[in-house]
mmCIF file of the C-alpha atoms, coordinates in Angstrom:
data_MODEL
# 
_entry.id   MODEL 
# 
loop_
_atom_site.group_PDB 
_atom_site.id 
_atom_site.type_symbol 
_atom_site.label_atom_id 
_atom_site.label_alt_id 
_atom_site.label_comp_id 
_atom_site.label_asym_id 
_atom_site.label_entity_id 
_atom_site.label_seq_id 
_atom_site.pdbx_PDB_ins_code 
_atom_site.Cartn_x 
_atom_site.Cartn_y 
_atom_site.Cartn_z 
_atom_site.occupancy 
_atom_site.B_iso_or_equiv 
_atom_site.pdbx_formal_charge 
_atom_site.auth_seq_id 
_atom_site.auth_comp_id 
_atom_site.auth_asym_id 
_atom_site.auth_atom_id 
_atom_site.pdbx_PDB_model_num 
ATOM 1   C CA . MET A 1 1   ? 130.630 68.401  134.345 1.00 0.00 ? 1   MET A CA 1 
ATOM 2   C CA . PRO A 1 2   ? 129.861 71.077  131.566 1.00 0.00 ? 2   PRO A CA 1 
ATOM 3   C CA . ILE A 1 3   ? 130.351 74.755  132.608 1.00 0.00 ? 3   ILE A CA 1 
ATOM 4   C CA . ARG A 1 4   ? 127.272 76.912  132.118 1.00 0.00 ? 4   ARG A CA 1 
ATOM 5   C CA . ALA A 1 5   ? 127.631 80.454  130.907 1.00 0.00 ? 5   ALA A CA 1 
ATOM 6   C CA . PRO A 1 6   ? 126.621 83.052  133.563 1.00 0.00 ? 6   PRO A CA 1 
ATOM 7   C CA . VAL A 1 7   ? 123.307 84.623  133.099 1.00 0.00 ? 7   VAL A CA 1 
ATOM 8   C CA . LYS A 1 8   ? 124.849 88.018  132.321 1.00 0.00 ? 8   LYS A CA 1 
ATOM 9   C CA . ASP A 1 9   ? 126.675 86.404  129.278 1.00 0.00 ? 9   ASP A CA 1 
ATOM 10  C CA . THR A 1 10  ? 123.303 85.087  127.944 1.00 0.00 ? 10  THR A CA 1 
ATOM 11  C CA . TYR A 1 11  ? 121.976 88.788  127.853 1.00 0.00 ? 11  TYR A CA 1 
ATOM 12  C CA . ARG A 1 12  ? 125.000 89.800  125.795 1.00 0.00 ? 12  ARG A CA 1 
ATOM 13  C CA . LYS A 1 13  ? 123.735 87.531  122.919 1.00 0.00 ? 13  LYS A CA 1 
ATOM 14  C CA . LYS A 1 14  ? 122.313 89.336  119.889 1.00 0.00 ? 14  LYS A CA 1 
ATOM 15  C CA . SER A 1 15  ? 118.965 90.775  120.760 1.00 0.00 ? 15  SER A CA 1 
ATOM 16  C CA . PRO A 1 16  ? 115.934 89.331  118.655 1.00 0.00 ? 16  PRO A CA 1 
ATOM 17  C CA . PHE A 1 17  ? 114.899 92.838  118.020 1.00 0.00 ? 17  PHE A CA 1 
ATOM 18  C CA . THR A 1 18  ? 118.178 93.485  116.162 1.00 0.00 ? 18  THR A CA 1 
ATOM 19  C CA . GLY A 1 19  ? 117.206 90.703  113.828 1.00 0.00 ? 19  GLY A CA 1 
ATOM 20  C CA . LEU A 1 20  ? 113.676 92.008  113.609 1.00 0.00 ? 20  LEU A CA 1 
ATOM 21  C CA . LEU A 1 21  ? 115.066 95.335  112.474 1.00 0.00 ? 21  LEU A CA 1 
ATOM 22  C CA . GLU A 1 22  ? 117.256 93.590  109.848 1.00 0.00 ? 22  GLU A CA 1 
ATOM 23  C CA . HIS A 1 23  ? 114.083 91.874  108.553 1.00 0.00 ? 23  HIS A CA 1 
ATOM 24  C CA . MET A 1 24  ? 112.293 95.141  108.569 1.00 0.00 ? 24  MET A CA 1 
ATOM 25  C CA . ASN A 1 25  ? 114.982 96.764  106.524 1.00 0.00 ? 25  ASN A CA 1 
ATOM 26  C CA . LYS A 1 26  ? 114.466 94.046  103.812 1.00 0.00 ? 26  LYS A CA 1 
ATOM 27  C CA . VAL A 1 27  ? 110.820 94.728  103.998 1.00 0.00 ? 27  VAL A CA 1 
ATOM 28  C CA . LYS A 1 28  ? 111.428 98.448  103.471 1.00 0.00 ? 28  LYS A CA 1 
ATOM 29  C CA . GLU A 1 29  ? 113.895 97.801  100.706 1.00 0.00 ? 29  GLU A CA 1 
ATOM 30  C CA . GLY A 1 30  ? 111.245 95.631  99.044  1.00 0.00 ? 30  GLY A CA 1 
ATOM 31  C CA . ILE A 1 31  ? 108.485 98.166  99.308  1.00 0.00 ? 31  ILE A CA 1 
ATOM 32  C CA . ILE A 1 32  ? 110.520 100.930 97.940  1.00 0.00 ? 32  ILE A CA 1 
ATOM 33  C CA . LEU A 1 33  ? 111.298 98.711  94.911  1.00 0.00 ? 33  LEU A CA 1 
ATOM 34  C CA . LEU A 1 34  ? 107.678 97.766  94.573  1.00 0.00 ? 34  LEU A CA 1 
ATOM 35  C CA . ARG A 1 35  ? 106.703 101.425 94.594  1.00 0.00 ? 35  ARG A CA 1 
ATOM 36  C CA . GLU A 1 36  ? 109.225 102.178 91.782  1.00 0.00 ? 36  GLU A CA 1 
ATOM 37  C CA . GLY A 1 37  ? 108.048 99.168  89.765  1.00 0.00 ? 37  GLY A CA 1 
ATOM 38  C CA . VAL A 1 38  ? 104.315 99.965  90.076  1.00 0.00 ? 38  VAL A CA 1 
ATOM 39  C CA . LEU A 1 39  ? 105.179 103.353 88.708  1.00 0.00 ? 39  LEU A CA 1 
ATOM 40  C CA . HIS A 1 40  ? 106.779 101.856 85.626  1.00 0.00 ? 40  HIS A CA 1 
ATOM 41  C CA . TYR A 1 41  ? 103.874 99.641  85.273  1.00 0.00 ? 41  TYR A CA 1 
ATOM 42  C CA . ILE A 1 42  ? 101.205 102.332 85.570  1.00 0.00 ? 42  ILE A CA 1 
ATOM 43  C CA . ASP A 1 43  ? 103.225 104.259 82.920  1.00 0.00 ? 43  ASP A CA 1 
ATOM 44  C CA . GLY A 1 44  ? 103.185 101.207 80.545  1.00 0.00 ? 44  GLY A CA 1 
ATOM 45  C CA . ASP A 1 45  ? 106.924 100.329 81.058  1.00 0.00 ? 45  ASP A CA 1 
ATOM 46  C CA . TYR A 1 46  ? 106.271 96.668  81.470  1.00 0.00 ? 46  TYR A CA 1 
ATOM 47  C CA . GLU A 1 47  ? 109.803 95.558  80.716  1.00 0.00 ? 47  GLU A CA 1 
ATOM 48  C CA . GLY A 1 48  ? 111.096 97.954  83.397  1.00 0.00 ? 48  GLY A CA 1 
ATOM 49  C CA . PHE A 1 49  ? 108.532 96.515  85.831  1.00 0.00 ? 49  PHE A CA 1 
ATOM 50  C CA . HIS A 1 50  ? 109.536 93.008  85.108  1.00 0.00 ? 50  HIS A CA 1 
ATOM 51  C CA . LYS A 1 51  ? 113.268 93.758  85.956  1.00 0.00 ? 51  LYS A CA 1 
ATOM 52  C CA . LEU A 1 52  ? 112.266 95.268  89.223  1.00 0.00 ? 52  LEU A CA 1 
ATOM 53  C CA . ALA A 1 53  ? 109.932 92.386  90.021  1.00 0.00 ? 53  ALA A CA 1 
ATOM 54  C CA . GLU A 1 54  ? 112.640 90.009  89.564  1.00 0.00 ? 54  GLU A CA 1 
ATOM 55  C CA . LYS A 1 55  ? 114.829 92.017  92.078  1.00 0.00 ? 55  LYS A CA 1 
ATOM 56  C CA . LEU A 1 56  ? 111.916 91.863  94.446  1.00 0.00 ? 56  LEU A CA 1 
ATOM 57  C CA . ASP A 1 57  ? 111.778 88.011  94.446  1.00 0.00 ? 57  ASP A CA 1 
ATOM 58  C CA . ILE A 1 58  ? 115.522 88.182  95.562  1.00 0.00 ? 58  ILE A CA 1 
ATOM 59  C CA . ILE A 1 59  ? 114.805 90.497  98.393  1.00 0.00 ? 59  ILE A CA 1 
ATOM 60  C CA . GLU A 1 60  ? 111.966 88.360  99.570  1.00 0.00 ? 60  GLU A CA 1 
ATOM 61  C CA . HIS A 1 61  ? 114.099 85.310  99.680  1.00 0.00 ? 61  HIS A CA 1 
ATOM 62  C CA . GLU A 1 62  ? 116.795 87.227  101.672 1.00 0.00 ? 62  GLU A CA 1 
ATOM 63  C CA . ALA A 1 63  ? 113.974 88.285  104.048 1.00 0.00 ? 63  ALA A CA 1 
ATOM 64  C CA . ASP A 1 64  ? 112.873 84.704  104.463 1.00 0.00 ? 64  ASP A CA 1 
ATOM 65  C CA . LEU A 1 65  ? 116.463 83.672  105.402 1.00 0.00 ? 65  LEU A CA 1 
ATOM 66  C CA . ILE A 1 66  ? 116.615 86.383  108.182 1.00 0.00 ? 66  ILE A CA 1 
ATOM 67  C CA . LYS A 1 67  ? 113.279 85.344  109.315 1.00 0.00 ? 67  LYS A CA 1 
ATOM 68  C CA . GLY A 1 68  ? 114.275 81.724  109.622 1.00 0.00 ? 68  GLY A CA 1 
ATOM 69  C CA . ASN A 1 69  ? 117.431 82.771  111.560 1.00 0.00 ? 69  ASN A CA 1 
ATOM 70  C CA . ILE A 1 70  ? 115.426 84.817  114.025 1.00 0.00 ? 70  ILE A CA 1 
ATOM 71  C CA . ARG A 1 71  ? 113.176 81.796  114.742 1.00 0.00 ? 71  ARG A CA 1 
ATOM 72  C CA . ALA A 1 72  ? 116.021 79.398  115.048 1.00 0.00 ? 72  ALA A CA 1 
ATOM 73  C CA . HIS A 1 73  ? 117.873 81.575  117.548 1.00 0.00 ? 73  HIS A CA 1 
ATOM 74  C CA . LEU A 1 74  ? 114.958 82.909  119.559 1.00 0.00 ? 74  LEU A CA 1 
ATOM 75  C CA . PRO A 1 75  ? 115.520 82.760  123.355 1.00 0.00 ? 75  PRO A CA 1 
ATOM 76  C CA . SER A 1 76  ? 113.107 81.242  125.710 1.00 0.00 ? 76  SER A CA 1 
ATOM 77  C CA . SER A 1 77  ? 110.303 83.500  126.910 1.00 0.00 ? 77  SER A CA 1 
ATOM 78  C CA . VAL A 1 78  ? 112.002 83.668  130.322 1.00 0.00 ? 78  VAL A CA 1 
ATOM 79  C CA . LEU A 1 79  ? 114.849 85.565  128.789 1.00 0.00 ? 79  LEU A CA 1 
ATOM 80  C CA . MET A 1 80  ? 112.923 87.795  126.572 1.00 0.00 ? 80  MET A CA 1 
ATOM 81  C CA . SER A 1 81  ? 111.835 91.251  127.712 1.00 0.00 ? 81  SER A CA 1 
ATOM 82  C CA . VAL A 1 82  ? 108.506 90.858  126.021 1.00 0.00 ? 82  VAL A CA 1 
ATOM 83  C CA . ASP A 1 83  ? 105.932 88.067  125.326 1.00 0.00 ? 83  ASP A CA 1 
ATOM 84  C CA . LYS A 1 84  ? 107.473 85.776  122.681 1.00 0.00 ? 84  LYS A CA 1 
ATOM 85  C CA . ARG A 1 85  ? 104.001 85.347  121.039 1.00 0.00 ? 85  ARG A CA 1 
ATOM 86  C CA . TYR A 1 86  ? 103.790 89.146  120.457 1.00 0.00 ? 86  TYR A CA 1 
ATOM 87  C CA . PHE A 1 87  ? 107.238 89.096  119.074 1.00 0.00 ? 87  PHE A CA 1 
ATOM 88  C CA . LEU A 1 88  ? 106.417 86.321  116.586 1.00 0.00 ? 88  LEU A CA 1 
ATOM 89  C CA . TRP A 1 89  ? 103.204 87.957  115.479 1.00 0.00 ? 89  TRP A CA 1 
ATOM 90  C CA . VAL A 1 90  ? 105.185 91.192  114.716 1.00 0.00 ? 90  VAL A CA 1 
ATOM 91  C CA . LEU A 1 91  ? 107.563 89.147  112.627 1.00 0.00 ? 91  LEU A CA 1 
ATOM 92  C CA . ARG A 1 92  ? 104.753 87.297  110.887 1.00 0.00 ? 92  ARG A CA 1 
ATOM 93  C CA . GLU A 1 93  ? 102.922 90.495  109.941 1.00 0.00 ? 93  GLU A CA 1 
ATOM 94  C CA . GLU A 1 94  ? 106.214 92.101  108.742 1.00 0.00 ? 94  GLU A CA 1 
ATOM 95  C CA . ASP A 1 95  ? 106.788 89.020  106.594 1.00 0.00 ? 95  ASP A CA 1 
ATOM 96  C CA . ALA A 1 96  ? 103.199 89.214  105.329 1.00 0.00 ? 96  ALA A CA 1 
ATOM 97  C CA . ILE A 1 97  ? 103.958 92.797  103.916 1.00 0.00 ? 97  ILE A CA 1 
ATOM 98  C CA . LEU A 1 98  ? 106.693 91.412  101.719 1.00 0.00 ? 98  LEU A CA 1 
ATOM 99  C CA . ASP A 1 99  ? 104.798 88.463  100.722 1.00 0.00 ? 99  ASP A CA 1 
ATOM 100 C CA . HIS A 1 100 ? 101.888 90.378  99.477  1.00 0.00 ? 100 HIS A CA 1 
ATOM 101 C CA . ALA A 1 101 ? 104.299 92.866  97.670  1.00 0.00 ? 101 ALA A CA 1 
ATOM 102 C CA . GLU A 1 102 ? 105.789 89.812  95.769  1.00 0.00 ? 102 GLU A CA 1 
ATOM 103 C CA . ASN A 1 103 ? 102.236 88.398  95.032  1.00 0.00 ? 103 ASN A CA 1 
ATOM 104 C CA . LEU A 1 104 ? 101.180 91.626  93.661  1.00 0.00 ? 104 LEU A CA 1 
ATOM 105 C CA . ALA A 1 105 ? 104.319 91.876  91.475  1.00 0.00 ? 105 ALA A CA 1 
ATOM 106 C CA . HIS A 1 106 ? 103.757 88.394  90.052  1.00 0.00 ? 106 HIS A CA 1 
ATOM 107 C CA . MET A 1 107 ? 100.068 89.206  89.310  1.00 0.00 ? 107 MET A CA 1 
ATOM 108 C CA . LEU A 1 108 ? 100.959 92.324  87.470  1.00 0.00 ? 108 LEU A CA 1 
ATOM 109 C CA . ASP A 1 109 ? 103.849 90.656  85.658  1.00 0.00 ? 109 ASP A CA 1 
ATOM 110 C CA . MET A 1 110 ? 101.547 87.946  84.354  1.00 0.00 ? 110 MET A CA 1 
ATOM 111 C CA . ARG A 1 111 ? 99.124  90.384  82.858  1.00 0.00 ? 111 ARG A CA 1 
ATOM 112 C CA . PRO A 1 112 ? 100.401 93.777  81.478  1.00 0.00 ? 112 PRO A CA 1 
ATOM 113 C CA . THR A 1 113 ? 97.285  95.898  81.435  1.00 0.00 ? 113 THR A CA 1 
ATOM 114 C CA . LYS A 1 114 ? 96.905  99.461  80.255  1.00 0.00 ? 114 LYS A CA 1 
ATOM 115 C CA . ILE A 1 115 ? 95.955  101.829 83.147  1.00 0.00 ? 115 ILE A CA 1 
ATOM 116 C CA . PRO A 1 116 ? 93.164  104.179 81.984  1.00 0.00 ? 116 PRO A CA 1 
ATOM 117 C CA . ILE A 1 117 ? 94.491  107.806 81.948  1.00 0.00 ? 117 ILE A CA 1 
ATOM 118 C CA . ARG A 1 118 ? 91.957  108.963 84.474  1.00 0.00 ? 118 ARG A CA 1 
ATOM 119 C CA . LEU A 1 119 ? 93.199  106.487 87.072  1.00 0.00 ? 119 LEU A CA 1 
ATOM 120 C CA . LYS A 1 120 ? 97.031  106.756 86.613  1.00 0.00 ? 120 LYS A CA 1 
ATOM 121 C CA . GLU A 1 121 ? 97.595  109.550 89.171  1.00 0.00 ? 121 GLU A CA 1 
ATOM 122 C CA . ASP A 1 122 ? 95.168  107.923 91.586  1.00 0.00 ? 122 ASP A CA 1 
ATOM 123 C CA . PHE A 1 123 ? 96.934  104.595 91.316  1.00 0.00 ? 123 PHE A CA 1 
ATOM 124 C CA . LYS A 1 124 ? 100.369 106.348 91.893  1.00 0.00 ? 124 LYS A CA 1 
ATOM 125 C CA . ALA A 1 125 ? 98.960  108.284 94.934  1.00 0.00 ? 125 ALA A CA 1 
ATOM 126 C CA . HIS A 1 126 ? 97.533  105.054 96.382  1.00 0.00 ? 126 HIS A CA 1 
ATOM 127 C CA . MET A 1 127 ? 100.968 103.168 96.042  1.00 0.00 ? 127 MET A CA 1 
ATOM 128 C CA . GLY A 1 128 ? 102.675 106.193 97.650  1.00 0.00 ? 128 GLY A CA 1 
ATOM 129 C CA . LEU A 1 129 ? 100.394 106.364 100.633 1.00 0.00 ? 129 LEU A CA 1 
ATOM 130 C CA . VAL A 1 130 ? 100.775 102.559 101.195 1.00 0.00 ? 130 VAL A CA 1 
ATOM 131 C CA . ALA A 1 131 ? 104.631 103.016 100.986 1.00 0.00 ? 131 ALA A CA 1 
ATOM 132 C CA . GLU A 1 132 ? 104.488 105.808 103.565 1.00 0.00 ? 132 GLU A CA 1 
ATOM 133 C CA . THR A 1 133 ? 102.374 103.588 105.835 1.00 0.00 ? 133 THR A CA 1 
ATOM 134 C CA . VAL A 1 134 ? 105.132 101.082 105.685 1.00 0.00 ? 134 VAL A CA 1 
ATOM 135 C CA . GLU A 1 135 ? 107.792 103.833 106.392 1.00 0.00 ? 135 GLU A CA 1 
ATOM 136 C CA . GLU A 1 136 ? 105.926 104.846 109.451 1.00 0.00 ? 136 GLU A CA 1 
ATOM 137 C CA . MET A 1 137 ? 105.754 101.307 110.594 1.00 0.00 ? 137 MET A CA 1 
ATOM 138 C CA . GLU A 1 138 ? 109.435 100.835 110.186 1.00 0.00 ? 138 GLU A CA 1 
ATOM 139 C CA . LYS A 1 139 ? 110.034 103.888 112.548 1.00 0.00 ? 139 LYS A CA 1 
ATOM 140 C CA . ALA A 1 140 ? 107.709 102.231 115.063 1.00 0.00 ? 140 ALA A CA 1 
ATOM 141 C CA . VAL A 1 141 ? 109.776 98.949  114.922 1.00 0.00 ? 141 VAL A CA 1 
ATOM 142 C CA . GLU A 1 142 ? 113.034 100.776 115.270 1.00 0.00 ? 142 GLU A CA 1 
ATOM 143 C CA . ASN A 1 143 ? 111.796 102.697 118.172 1.00 0.00 ? 143 ASN A CA 1 
ATOM 144 C CA . ILE A 1 144 ? 110.442 99.881  120.110 1.00 0.00 ? 144 ILE A CA 1 
ATOM 145 C CA . LYS A 1 145 ? 113.916 98.323  119.910 1.00 0.00 ? 145 LYS A CA 1 
ATOM 146 C CA . HIS A 1 146 ? 115.104 101.527 121.782 1.00 0.00 ? 146 HIS A CA 1 
ATOM 147 C CA . LEU A 1 147 ? 112.169 101.178 124.185 1.00 0.00 ? 147 LEU A CA 1 
ATOM 148 C CA . ILE A 1 148 ? 113.103 97.595  125.115 1.00 0.00 ? 148 ILE A CA 1 
ATOM 149 C CA . GLU A 1 149 ? 116.784 98.713  125.721 1.00 0.00 ? 149 GLU A CA 1 
ATOM 150 C CA . THR A 1 150 ? 115.674 101.698 127.815 1.00 0.00 ? 150 THR A CA 1 
ATOM 151 C CA . VAL A 1 151 ? 113.403 99.349  129.919 1.00 0.00 ? 151 VAL A CA 1 
ATOM 152 C CA . PHE A 1 152 ? 110.282 101.000 128.671 1.00 0.00 ? 152 PHE A CA 1 
ATOM 153 C CA . SER A 1 153 ? 111.073 104.500 129.475 1.00 0.00 ? 153 SER A CA 1 
ATOM 154 C CA . GLY A 1 154 ? 108.271 107.136 129.274 1.00 0.00 ? 154 GLY A CA 1 
ATOM 155 C CA . LYS A 1 155 ? 110.004 109.059 126.530 1.00 0.00 ? 155 LYS A CA 1 
ATOM 156 C CA . GLU A 1 156 ? 110.495 106.071 124.262 1.00 0.00 ? 156 GLU A CA 1 
ATOM 157 C CA . ARG A 1 157 ? 107.105 104.750 124.973 1.00 0.00 ? 157 ARG A CA 1 
ATOM 158 C CA . ASN A 1 158 ? 105.484 108.079 123.954 1.00 0.00 ? 158 ASN A CA 1 
ATOM 159 C CA . GLU A 1 159 ? 107.545 108.290 120.688 1.00 0.00 ? 159 GLU A CA 1 
ATOM 160 C CA . THR A 1 160 ? 106.509 104.651 119.886 1.00 0.00 ? 160 THR A CA 1 
ATOM 161 C CA . LYS A 1 161 ? 102.876 105.506 120.369 1.00 0.00 ? 161 LYS A CA 1 
ATOM 162 C CA . ALA A 1 162 ? 103.305 108.503 118.148 1.00 0.00 ? 162 ALA A CA 1 
ATOM 163 C CA . TYR A 1 163 ? 104.648 106.444 115.466 1.00 0.00 ? 163 TYR A CA 1 
ATOM 164 C CA . ILE A 1 164 ? 101.918 103.791 115.687 1.00 0.00 ? 164 ILE A CA 1 
ATOM 165 C CA . LYS A 1 165 ? 99.335  106.592 115.510 1.00 0.00 ? 165 LYS A CA 1 
ATOM 166 C CA . ASN A 1 166 ? 101.057 107.699 112.246 1.00 0.00 ? 166 ASN A CA 1 
ATOM 167 C CA . VAL A 1 167 ? 100.801 104.189 110.881 1.00 0.00 ? 167 VAL A CA 1 
ATOM 168 C CA . HIS A 1 168 ? 96.976  104.198 111.612 1.00 0.00 ? 168 HIS A CA 1 
ATOM 169 C CA . GLN A 1 169 ? 96.655  107.604 109.932 1.00 0.00 ? 169 GLN A CA 1 
ATOM 170 C CA . LYS A 1 170 ? 98.462  106.592 106.876 1.00 0.00 ? 170 LYS A CA 1 
ATOM 171 C CA . GLU A 1 171 ? 96.630  103.302 106.540 1.00 0.00 ? 171 GLU A CA 1 
ATOM 172 C CA . TRP A 1 172 ? 93.401  105.241 106.802 1.00 0.00 ? 172 TRP A CA 1 
ATOM 173 C CA . GLU A 1 173 ? 94.480  107.681 104.049 1.00 0.00 ? 173 GLU A CA 1 
ATOM 174 C CA . ALA A 1 174 ? 95.422  104.710 101.685 1.00 0.00 ? 174 ALA A CA 1 
ATOM 175 C CA . ASP A 1 175 ? 91.994  103.084 102.443 1.00 0.00 ? 175 ASP A CA 1 
ATOM 176 C CA . GLN A 1 176 ? 90.232  106.273 101.399 1.00 0.00 ? 176 GLN A CA 1 
ATOM 177 C CA . LYS A 1 177 ? 92.241  106.518 98.197  1.00 0.00 ? 177 LYS A CA 1 
ATOM 178 C CA . GLY A 1 178 ? 91.543  102.814 97.539  1.00 0.00 ? 178 GLY A CA 1 
ATOM 179 C CA . TYR A 1 179 ? 87.741  103.444 97.791  1.00 0.00 ? 179 TYR A CA 1 
ATOM 180 C CA . GLU A 1 180 ? 87.951  106.349 95.607  1.00 0.00 ? 180 GLU A CA 1 
ATOM 181 C CA . ILE A 1 181 ? 89.765  104.387 92.815  1.00 0.00 ? 181 ILE A CA 1 
ATOM 182 C CA . THR A 1 182 ? 87.362  101.461 93.205  1.00 0.00 ? 182 THR A CA 1 
ATOM 183 C CA . GLU A 1 183 ? 84.394  103.722 92.806  1.00 0.00 ? 183 GLU A CA 1 
ATOM 184 C CA . LYS A 1 184 ? 85.844  105.241 89.627  1.00 0.00 ? 184 LYS A CA 1 
ATOM 185 C CA . ILE A 1 185 ? 86.550  101.883 88.207  1.00 0.00 ? 185 ILE A CA 1 
ATOM 186 C CA . TYR A 1 186 ? 82.884  100.878 88.751  1.00 0.00 ? 186 TYR A CA 1 
ATOM 187 C CA . LYS A 1 187 ? 81.730  104.024 87.033  1.00 0.00 ? 187 LYS A CA 1 
ATOM 188 C CA . MET A 1 188 ? 83.978  103.126 84.082  1.00 0.00 ? 188 MET A CA 1 
ATOM 189 C CA . GLU A 1 189 ? 82.827  99.460  83.796  1.00 0.00 ? 189 GLU A CA 1 
ATOM 190 C CA . ASN A 1 190 ? 81.022  99.999  80.478  1.00 0.00 ? 190 ASN A CA 1 
ATOM 191 C CA . ASN A 1 191 ? 84.209  101.052 78.934  1.00 0.00 ? 191 ASN A CA 1 
ATOM 192 C CA . LEU A 1 192 ? 86.386  98.367  80.389  1.00 0.00 ? 192 LEU A CA 1 
ATOM 193 C CA . SER A 1 193 ? 86.597  94.656  79.451  1.00 0.00 ? 193 SER A CA 1 
ATOM 194 C CA . PRO A 1 194 ? 85.480  92.347  82.315  1.00 0.00 ? 194 PRO A CA 1 
ATOM 195 C CA . MET A 1 195 ? 89.047  90.991  82.773  1.00 0.00 ? 195 MET A CA 1 
ATOM 196 C CA . ASP A 1 196 ? 90.576  94.467  82.768  1.00 0.00 ? 196 ASP A CA 1 
ATOM 197 C CA . GLU A 1 197 ? 88.043  95.602  85.453  1.00 0.00 ? 197 GLU A CA 1 
ATOM 198 C CA . TYR A 1 198 ? 88.771  92.545  87.503  1.00 0.00 ? 198 TYR A CA 1 
ATOM 199 C CA . HIS A 1 199 ? 92.534  93.197  87.198  1.00 0.00 ? 199 HIS A CA 1 
ATOM 200 C CA . LEU A 1 200 ? 92.278  96.800  88.178  1.00 0.00 ? 200 LEU A CA 1 
ATOM 201 C CA . LEU A 1 201 ? 90.120  95.958  91.207  1.00 0.00 ? 201 LEU A CA 1 
ATOM 202 C CA . LYS A 1 202 ? 92.611  93.270  92.278  1.00 0.00 ? 202 LYS A CA 1 
ATOM 203 C CA . MET A 1 203 ? 95.390  95.806  91.859  1.00 0.00 ? 203 MET A CA 1 
ATOM 204 C CA . VAL A 1 204 ? 93.686  98.224  94.330  1.00 0.00 ? 204 VAL A CA 1 
ATOM 205 C CA . ASP A 1 205 ? 92.794  95.385  96.792  1.00 0.00 ? 205 ASP A CA 1 
ATOM 206 C CA . TRP A 1 206 ? 96.373  93.903  96.928  1.00 0.00 ? 206 TRP A CA 1 
ATOM 207 C CA . ILE A 1 207 ? 98.151  97.318  97.151  1.00 0.00 ? 207 ILE A CA 1 
ATOM 208 C CA . ASP A 1 208 ? 95.730  98.127  100.008 1.00 0.00 ? 208 ASP A CA 1 
ATOM 209 C CA . ASP A 1 209 ? 96.562  94.752  101.763 1.00 0.00 ? 209 ASP A CA 1 
ATOM 210 C CA . ILE A 1 210 ? 100.126 95.892  102.135 1.00 0.00 ? 210 ILE A CA 1 
ATOM 211 C CA . ALA A 1 211 ? 99.056  98.792  104.251 1.00 0.00 ? 211 ALA A CA 1 
ATOM 212 C CA . ASP A 1 212 ? 96.696  96.464  106.193 1.00 0.00 ? 212 ASP A CA 1 
ATOM 213 C CA . HIS A 1 213 ? 99.566  94.261  107.281 1.00 0.00 ? 213 HIS A CA 1 
ATOM 214 C CA . ALA A 1 214 ? 101.516 97.360  108.271 1.00 0.00 ? 214 ALA A CA 1 
ATOM 215 C CA . GLU A 1 215 ? 98.798  98.376  110.451 1.00 0.00 ? 215 GLU A CA 1 
ATOM 216 C CA . ASN A 1 216 ? 98.753  94.868  111.973 1.00 0.00 ? 216 ASN A CA 1 
ATOM 217 C CA . VAL A 1 217 ? 102.337 95.344  112.916 1.00 0.00 ? 217 VAL A CA 1 
ATOM 218 C CA . ALA A 1 218 ? 101.649 98.569  114.675 1.00 0.00 ? 218 ALA A CA 1 
ATOM 219 C CA . ASP A 1 219 ? 98.723  96.856  116.506 1.00 0.00 ? 219 ASP A CA 1 
ATOM 220 C CA . TRP A 1 220 ? 100.961 94.219  117.942 1.00 0.00 ? 220 TRP A CA 1 
ATOM 221 C CA . LEU A 1 221 ? 103.672 96.699  118.889 1.00 0.00 ? 221 LEU A CA 1 
ATOM 222 C CA . ARG A 1 222 ? 100.927 98.586  120.734 1.00 0.00 ? 222 ARG A CA 1 
ATOM 223 C CA . ALA A 1 223 ? 100.149 95.382  122.638 1.00 0.00 ? 223 ALA A CA 1 
ATOM 224 C CA . ILE A 1 224 ? 103.863 95.005  123.543 1.00 0.00 ? 224 ILE A CA 1 
ATOM 225 C CA . ILE A 1 225 ? 104.059 98.576  125.037 1.00 0.00 ? 225 ILE A CA 1 
ATOM 226 C CA . ALA A 1 226 ? 100.694 98.111  126.878 1.00 0.00 ? 226 ALA A CA 1 
ATOM 227 C CA . ARG A 1 227 ? 102.396 95.769  129.417 1.00 0.00 ? 227 ARG A CA 1 
# 
């Protein structure tokens, strides 16, 4: 008759949140790389951007491997300290951040486009705010692991809430900058080719999407701590 491991040994297995943080670190690494690449692109260094875009593909693949491993070894909901559905939605939205980063990189790489001088600093600021949104989200993900380990202590819960609030604030700031750039593009449309205008608008939209998914992660984390 097979011997079953004691329940206490089951809890010694690697926490799914450890894997989630490993995945988050890859997401953060990818966004840092994307930010650097977009700066190259805005300044007209398309070759430099291309090299970084290729590295981003590798990071995205590595993140997918981590994601697959997490899903393959996820314990039953009975042994998880949070609802498995919430956990999987956090993982899904984390993954969407890097997917959108890769899609943006591919779009920019396919069409090197000169960024009008009056928009360069705005685009740099927009990308910076989006990267900051992801950074705040990463802090929230890291803190919720501590929250789980401390059995939802009040101190850790409040810290997680503060990080989530920061994510929403940064996402809002990124949205405002995106609206500002969009308005400027429309005012310049007589001086832009239709394809250039479309490309610039898509660039704003896809950069903004990254912050939106970071905010989605924060929303699911909030659902977890609301138990």
